Residue, then its C-alpha position, 0 to 999 in steps of 0.5 A: m256066278n255061272i248063270v248057265n250052270e245055275t240054270i241047268n242045275t235047276a232046269s226041272k222047275w225054272g230057267l233063263y230062256d235064252q240060256m237053255r236048249p229047246q228040250e230044256i225049255e220044253a220040259i219046264q214049259k210043259k210043267t209050268p207055262i209061265a213066262y216072266l218078261p222083265w221090262g227095263a230102261i237105260e236111264y240116268h239115275g243120278s251119280h250114285n246108281p247105274t244107268g241100267l238100274d231099272s233093267i237090273k231090278a226087273f230082271s233080278m226080281c223076275k228071276d227070283l219069282a221064277e225060282k220060287n214059282g217055276g217058269l221061264v225068264f226072258p231077257v230084259v227088254s231095255l226099251a222105255a219112253n218118258l225118261i228123266k231126260s224129257y221130264p219137265g223142269v229138269n236138265f239131264p239130257k245124257h245117259s238115257i236112251e229114250f224111245s217113243e210111246n208108239l214104239i213101246r206100245l208096238a214092241c209090247e204088243e208084238y212081244l206078248e203075241q209071240l209069247v202066245i204063239q210059244g204057248f205060254k198061259i201066264i205072262v208076268l210083265l214086270s216093269g222096272h221103269a214107271g214113267e208115264p205114260h210108259f207104264t200105263i201103256l204096258k198095262t193097257v196092252a196087257e189088259t187088251f191081251n187079257n180080253k183077246y185071249p181069255d184063256r190066258r193071263f197077262w199081268a203087267l206090274a211094277e214092284f210097288d204095285i203090290l207093296p204097302d206104301d210104308v215099304l215102297v212107293a214109286n220113286h226115282s233113284a231114291i231110298g227104295e230103288t237104291s236099296l234094291q240096287l244095293y241088294y241085287a248089285s251093291e258093287t254098282v252103287d256109290l252113295e259117296t258120290l251124293p252131296k253131304d251138305r245139302s238136301i237131295t233134290l230132283e233138279l240137282d240129283a235126279v232123285s224123286g222120293e226119300d233120301p237115297r243116302l238112307s238106303t241099305k241092303a237090308l231094306g232092299e232085302k225086306i222089299v224083295k222078300l215082301f214082293l216075292r211073298n205077295a206076287s207068289l200068292i197072286i201067281e198061285e191063284l193064277k196057276r189054279k185058274y189058267l194052268 
C-alpha cells in the first residue's frame, strides 16, 4: 500500500501529518483542526503477536477515525511504562522497551503543548497500552490540559473505554487485542504458536483475558466498527462545541 499517495488523494479531509507538505497540512487544519495522537508501546505480547501490537492498533484506529471525521494523524508515540516485563509474578524480561512514569508524563505534557502551539482545537490521544499507572498518567495530563485550555478539548482514551464489556474489555494479547491485530495486520499474527493441549495463562503465555485461540478477523472488524461509531458520535459533539 502506498501510504503517501493514499494520503494525498484524500488530503481535503484528512492526512498523515508526517507525510504531508505544509500547505496540505494547513488546508486540512483550516477545515478540521483535530489532531489524532496514537500512543503505543514496544511490549512482549506472547509468541502469537508482534511486539508493536499496541502501536499498530492505536495508529490504525486513529487513521480510521481521521478518515471518517477529518483531521491529522500524528506518528505513533511508542513510549510506555508499566509493561509486562515489570508486572509482578511473571517473568518476561525480553522484547519490551520500558520507560519511566516520569518520562511518560513529561513526554505527554510536552507533546500536548506542542499541539496547542500548532493550533489544534481537538486532540484525541488514543492509548494502545493500558498498563497502570501509565494509562492514568495520560488521562490525567489530558484533564490538566482541559483545565489549562478551556477553549480546546483533550480526549485521552483506550478503545475499550467506549465499548460495552460484551464486545471488548481491557486485555493483554487475549481474544480482543489479537482479533484487532488479525483485522489490521493478519500477517503479523500466528495463532499456531500457542499451545493446543492446555489452558492459556498469563504466567506461561503473557495473555491476560479470554483465550486468544478464539480470535478472528471478523471479531476484530466488529470491534473496530463499533469503536468508530461510538467515537465518531463523541467527536461530532466535540466539533460542535470547540470548532
